N, C-alpha and C positions, 0 to 999 in steps of 0.2 A: 730316822727315828730310832733305829737300833743303836746308833752311835751315842745318842743322847741318853739312852737307857744304860749303856755300858759306862759312860762317864759318870752317871749318877750313882752307880754301884761302888766304884772305886774312888775313895776319898783320901784325904791326907792321913788319917789314922791307919788305913789299910796299907798305904804305901810305906809308912814308917814300920809297920809290923813286917812287911815283906823284906825291907832292907835289913832289919834286925835279924830275921831268920837267915838271910843270905850270909850275913857276917858270922853268925853262929855256926852255920854249916861249913863254910869255906875258910873262915879266918881272914885276918887282915892281910896276910902275906900272899894268899892264893888269889885274891880278887884281882889285883893288877895283872897277874898272869892270865887269868880268864878273860879280862877285857882286851889284853894284847892279842890273844888268840881270836877273839871275836872280831877285832879290827882287821886282822889279817884275812879272816874268812870273808868279811864284807868286801875288802879290797880285791880279793881273788874273784869273788862273784861279780863285782862290777866290771873287772877286766874281762872276764869270760863273756859277759853279756855284751860288752862293747865290741869284742872281737867277733862275736856272732853277728852283730849288726853290720860290722865292716865286711864280713864274708858275704852277707846277703847283698850288700851294695855292690861288691865286686862281681858277684854272680849276675846281677841285673845288668851291669854295664857290659859284661862279656856277652850276654844274650842279645843286648841291643846292637853290639858290634857285629854279631853273627847274622842278625836280621838284615843289616844294611850291606 
């Protein structure tokens, strides 16, 4: 229900205004740099979470070996 309320509030005109404000604040040259940084951050986050999951799996297998 909350999702439908939020989707109803933000429409096409609001998105256009947000994009225009971002262009005015950062300029056309800075936006690709910002997106590149955002992409790198997302990649590092995914890498860190997958490494954390791998570490958990390794710890579980070591515990299973110690039990046997």
